C-alpha positions as CSV (number, residue, x, y, z in Angstrom):
1,M,4.8,0.3,-56.1
2,F,6.8,2.5,-53.7
3,R,3.8,4.6,-53.0
4,L,1.7,1.5,-52.1
5,I,4.4,0.3,-49.7
6,K,4.6,3.8,-48.2
7,N,0.9,4.0,-47.7
8,M,0.8,0.5,-46.1
9,L,3.6,1.4,-43.7
10,L,1.8,4.6,-42.7
11,A,-1.5,2.7,-42.1
12,L,0.4,0.1,-40.0
13,T,2.1,2.8,-38.0
14,L,-1.1,4.7,-37.3
15,T,-2.8,1.4,-36.3
16,M,0.0,0.6,-33.8
17,V,-0.2,4.2,-32.3
18,M,-3.9,3.9,-31.8
19,V,-3.5,0.5,-30.1
20,V,-0.8,1.8,-27.7
21,S,-3.0,4.9,-26.9
22,A,-5.9,2.6,-25.9
23,W,-3.6,1.0,-23.3
24,A,-2.1,4.2,-22.0
25,L,-3.2,5.3,-18.5
26,S,-4.3,8.9,-18.3
27,L,-3.0,11.2,-15.7
28,Q,-6.5,11.5,-14.2
29,E,-7.0,7.7,-14.0
30,A,-3.6,7.3,-12.4
31,A,-4.3,10.0,-9.8
32,E,-7.7,8.5,-8.9
33,R,-6.2,5.0,-8.6
34,V,-3.3,6.2,-6.3
35,A,-5.7,8.2,-4.2
36,R,-7.9,5.2,-3.7
37,Q,-5.0,2.8,-3.1
38,Y,-3.5,5.0,-0.4
39,D,-6.7,6.5,0.9
40,A,-5.2,9.9,0.4
41,E,-5.8,13.3,-1.2
42,V,-4.0,14.2,-4.4
43,V,-1.9,17.3,-3.9
44,S,-0.4,17.5,-7.4
45,A,-0.1,15.4,-10.5
46,R,2.0,15.7,-13.7
47,T,3.5,13.6,-16.4
48,V,7.2,13.6,-17.1
49,E,9.3,11.7,-19.6
50,R,12.3,9.8,-18.2
51,D,14.6,7.7,-20.4
52,G,12.1,7.8,-23.2
53,R,9.2,6.6,-21.1
54,R,6.2,8.6,-19.8
55,I,5.7,8.5,-16.0
56,H,2.9,10.1,-14.0
57,V,4.3,11.7,-10.8
58,I,1.6,12.0,-8.2
59,R,2.0,13.7,-4.9
60,I,-0.5,12.7,-2.2
61,L,-1.3,13.7,1.4
62,T,-2.1,10.7,3.6
63,R,-4.5,10.7,6.5
64,D,-1.4,10.8,8.8
65,G,-0.4,14.2,7.3
66,V,2.5,12.7,5.3
67,V,3.2,13.9,1.8
68,R,4.3,11.1,-0.5
69,T,5.3,10.9,-4.2
70,V,4.1,8.0,-6.2
71,R,5.3,7.3,-9.7
72,V,3.1,5.3,-12.1
73,P,4.2,4.2,-15.7
74,A,1.8,6.0,-18.1
75,D,2.0,3.2,-20.7
76,E,0.8,0.3,-18.6
77,R,-2.7,-0.5,-17.3
């Protein structure tokens, strides 16, 4: 009985992880979205973890020559 419950919990956990992954925003998608939104060129992009949440940190160069840093939550679409 314990083994059945353990396997069911494992299956449920794996299912939840797959669903969350499907909603996660990749670094490349975030960088492309920010570049379009600001009509800018991406200078650098990286993913960091802050307070248990993943955040994409994207540096862009605007047409005015200004470098800006945009932070996008990785777990939201």
